[in-house]
C-alpha positions in Angstrom: 0.2 -15.6 28.2 2.8 -15.0 30.2 2.7 -11.0 31.0 5.4 -10.3 27.9 3.5 -12.6 25.1 0.1 -10.4 26.3 2.8 -6.9 25.9 3.4 -8.5 22.6 0.4 -10.2 21.1 -1.4 -6.1 22.1 1.4 -4.3 20.0 1.0 -6.6 17.5 -2.6 -6.1 17.3 -2.2 -2.7 17.0 0.0 -2.3 14.2 -1.3 -5.7 11.7 -4.6 -3.5 12.2 -2.9 -0.2 11.2 -1.9 -1.9 8.0 -5.3 -2.0 6.2 -5.3 1.8 7.2 -2.2 2.6 6.1 -2.8 0.6 2.6 -5.7 1.9 2.1 -4.7 5.9 1.6 -1.9 4.7 -0.9 -4.2 2.3 -3.1 -6.6 5.1 -3.6 -3.8 6.9 -5.9 -1.1 3.8 -6.9 -2.1 0.4 -8.0 -2.2 -1.9 -5.2 -0.3 -5.2 -6.2 2.5 -2.1 -7.7 2.1 -0.7 -4.2 2.9 -4.0 -2.6 5.5 -5.3 -4.8 7.3 -1.8 -3.8 6.7 -2.3 -0.6 8.6 -5.3 -0.3 11.5 -4.7 -2.4 11.8 -1.4 -0.1 11.7 -3.6 3.1 13.6 -5.8 1.7 17.3 -4.9 1.9 16.2 -2.6 5.5 15.6 -5.7 6.9 19.4 -6.8 5.9 20.5 -3.6 7.3 19.3 -4.7 10.7 20.4 -8.4 10.6 23.8 -6.9 9.7 24.0 -4.6 12.3 23.1 -6.7 15.0 24.8 -10.1 13.9 27.2 -8.7 11.6 26.2 -11.1 8.8 23.4 -12.8 7.5 22.6 -16.6 8.6 20.3 -18.8 5.6 18.7 -21.2 6.2 19.2 -24.4 5.4 17.4 -25.9 1.9 14.7 -27.3 3.2 13.8 -24.4 5.7 14.5 -21.9 2.9 11.7 -23.3 0.9 9.7 -23.5 3.5 10.5 -19.5 4.3 9.8 -18.6 0.5 6.4 -20.7 0.3 5.4 -18.1 3.8 7.1 -15.2 1.4 4.9 -16.6 -1.9 1.5 -17.0 -0.2 1.6 -15.7 3.4 2.8 -13.1 2.4 2.5 -12.0 -0.9 -0.8 -13.5 -2.2 -2.0 -12.7 1.4 -1.5 -8.9 1.3 -1.9 -8.9 -2.7 -5.5 -9.9 -2.8 -5.9 -7.7 0.1 -4.4 -5.0 -0.8 -6.6 -5.1 -3.8 -9.6 -5.5 -2.5 -8.4 -2.5 -1.0 -8.7 0.0 -3.8 -12.8 -0.6 -3.5 -14.4 -1.8 -0.2 -13.5 -0.5 3.5 -10.6 -1.7 6.0 -12.4 -2.7 8.1 -14.2 -4.8 5.6 -11.0 -6.5 4.3 -9.8 -6.9 8.1 -12.7 -8.5 9.4 -12.3 -11.3 6.3 -8.8 -11.7 6.8 -9.8 -12.2 10.3 -11.0 -15.9 9.1 -7.0 -17.1 8.4 -7.4 -18.9 11.6 -10.0 -21.3 10.7 -8.1 -22.4 7.9 -5.6 -22.7 10.2 -6.5 -25.1 12.3 -8.4 -27.0 9.5 -5.0 -27.5 8.4 -3.1 -28.2 11.1 -5.6 -31.3 11.9 -5.9 -32.5 8.4 -2.2 -32.1 7.3 -0.7 -32.9 11.4 -2.9 -34.8 13.1 -3.4 -32.4 15.3 -6.5 -31.4 17.9 -8.2 -28.8 19.5 -10.0 -28.9 23.0 -13.7 -28.4 22.7 -12.9 -24.9 24.3 -10.3 -24.4 22.0 -13.2 -25.1 19.3 -15.7 -22.9 21.0 -13.4 -19.6 21.0 -12.5 -20.2 17.2 -16.1 -20.5 17.0 -17.4 -17.2 18.1 -14.5 -15.5 16.4 -16.3 -16.5 13.4 -19.3 -15.5 15.0 -17.9 -12.4 15.8 -16.2 -12.0 11.9 -19.7 -13.0 10.2 -21.5 -10.4 12.9 -19.2 -7.5 11.5 -19.8 -8.5 8.1 -23.7 -8.6 8.1 -24.5 -5.1 9.3 -22.0 -4.0 7.2 -24.1 -6.1 4.4 -27.6 -4.8 4.7 -26.2 -1.8 4.2 -25.6 -3.1 0.8 -22.7 -4.2 -1.4 -21.5 -2.7 -4.2 -20.3 -5.6 -7.1 -17.1 -4.0 -6.8 -17.1 -4.6 -2.5 -18.8 -8.5 -3.9 -15.2 -8.5 -5.4 -13.3 -7.0 -2.9 -14.7 -9.9 -0.1 -13.9 -12.4 -2.6 -10.7 -11.6 -3.4 -10.6 -10.6 1.0 -11.4 -14.6 1.7 -8.4 -15.6 -1.1 -6.2 -13.3 0.2 -6.9 -15.7 3.8 -6.9 -19.0 2.3 -3.7 -18.0 1.1 -2.0 -16.5 4.5 -3.2 -20.2 6.4 -0.9 -22.1 3.8 1.6 -19.9 4.1 1.9 -20.2 7.8 1.2 -24.8 8.0 4.7 -24.5 5.5 6.5 -21.8 8.4 5.1 -23.6 11.3 7.1 -26.9 11.1 10.4 -24.1 10.8 9.3 -21.6 13.0 11.5 -23.0 16.1 14.6 -22.7 13.6 14.8 -19.7 11.7 14.8 -16.4 14.0 12.8 -13.7 13.6 14.5 -11.2 11.4 15.8 -13.8 8.2 12.0 -14.9 8.3 11.0 -11.2 7.5 14.2 -11.1 5.0 12.8 -14.1 3.7 9.2 -13.3 3.0 9.3 -9.2 1.4 12.3 -10.9 -1.2 9.8 -13.9 -1.6 6.6 -11.9 -2.1 8.6 -8.8 -3.9 9.6 -11.2 -6.6 6.7 -13.1 -7.0 3.6 -9.5 -6.7 6.4 -7.9 -9.5 5.4 -10.2 -13.0 2.2 -10.3 -11.4 1.4 -6.1 -11.4 3.2 -5.7 -14.9 0.3 -8.3 -16.1 -1.8 -6.7 -14.3 -1.6 -2.9 -13.9 0.5 -2.5 -16.6 3.3 -0.5 -16.4 5.0 1.1 -12.6 3.7 4.2 -11.2 5.7 7.3 -12.1 5.0 9.8 -9.5 3.5 9.5 -5.4 1.3 12.4 -4.1 2.6 12.9 0.0 -1.0 11.1 1.8 -0.1 7.5 -0.7 4.4 8.1 0.4 3.3 8.8 4.0 1.2 5.6 4.1 3.5 3.5 2.0 6.2 4.6 4.6 3.9 3.2 7.9 3.3 0.3 5.6 7.8 -0.5 5.4 9.2 0.7 9.1 6.0 0.1 11.1 4.0 -2.7 9.2 6.4 -4.6 7.4 9.7 -4.3 10.1 8.0 -4.3 13.1 4.9 -6.6 12.4 6.3 -9.1 11.0 9.3 -9.4 12.9 6.0 -9.3 16.2 5.0 -11.7 14.3 7.6 -14.7 13.4 8.2 -14.0 17.1 4.7 -14.7 18.4 5.0 -18.1 16.0 7.9 -18.8 17.5 6.3 -18.6 21.2 2.9 -20.0 20.4 0.6 -22.8 18.3 0.7 -21.5 15.4 -3.2 -21.2 15.2 -3.0 -19.2 18.5 -1.2 -16.8 16.6 -3.3 -17.1 13.5 -6.1 -15.9 15.8 -4.4 -12.5 17.2 -5.7 -11.1 14.1 -9.6 -11.5 15.3 -8.8 -8.6 17.0 -8.2 -6.1 14.3 -11.8 -6.1 12.3 -12.8 -3.9 15.5 -9.6 -2.0 16.0 -9.1 -1.4 11.9 -12.9 -0.3 12.2 -12.3 1.9 14.6 -8.9 3.6 12.6 -11.4 3.3 9.1 -14.1 5.7 11.3 -11.3 8.3 12.6 -9.2 8.6 9.9 -10.9 7.8 6.6 -14.8 8.8 6.7 -15.8 4.8 7.4 -19.0 3.7 9.0 -18.7 2.8 12.3 -22.0 -0.1 13.0 -23.5 -1.1 15.9 -22.6 -4.5 14.6 -18.6 -3.4 14.7 -19.1 -3.6 18.3 -21.2 -6.1 19.0 -18.7 -8.7 16.4 -15.8 -6.9 18.3 -16.6 -8.0 21.7 -17.9 -11.8 20.5 -14.6 -11.9 18.6 -12.8 -11.3 22.2 -14.1 -13.6 24.3 -13.3 -16.3 21.3 -10.1 -15.1 21.4 -10.0 -15.4 25.5 -11.3 -19.1 25.3 -8.5 -19.6 22.6 -6.0 -18.6 24.5 -7.3 -20.7 27.4 -7.4 -23.8 26.1 -5.6 -26.7 26.3 -4.0 -28.1 23.4 -3.9 -31.9 22.7 
């Protein structure tokens, strides 16, 4: 990658990793699905204001592109984060982050099955090492004993990773035609509208009050993750192959584990460090591999 893309990728990883920590501050006090739906519905008008300020008008995507963007919002954003935030209510943020990082494996498989694209042996080796690194992280954490709630959180995190892969594969066909801010607006609106009825059915009426800590976590999720993070993500999706852009999430587990340890007193095990190093090696192989 070019130096500019490397810098953008590094900033994205830091923001993406902080999403798990800030979300845990929120879901420890608020119903997860309501919190996420409200976050998206508050993010959408802010993105619309930015678009109007930059361009003077919002350029709607073509009908086919809008449909794929809606799929990205429903699955790649709403489904992914809905499962992730629900899992965060009972599961450490570092563990949710590492399982969510399996999305690139689903993306690579989808590219091969649906688009007929192949990865070189070097790229597959990189993805395999990335999976091994995530597995090492999970093994050491599981060795300490997992409760039923954490087991449910793990299953939800896997479902979220698969959901995100579906959204990424749908969006990949329009990534060169829809700009980052329009993509961010579309996925925020779609995810919020999809999650609202689900939150009402699963969690009942909306919460009435919020603490300062949860409000700060929500603000970070909206302004930093919801705006800057997703704008960076869609920018990288436009500049890089889908599987490569998605693979950046493999860097999130070690960073999220560090943030969880520092800010939430979550466990930081030797396996977390070892798994993070293996993941970095896998990413280096993936990024240096040629596409065929």
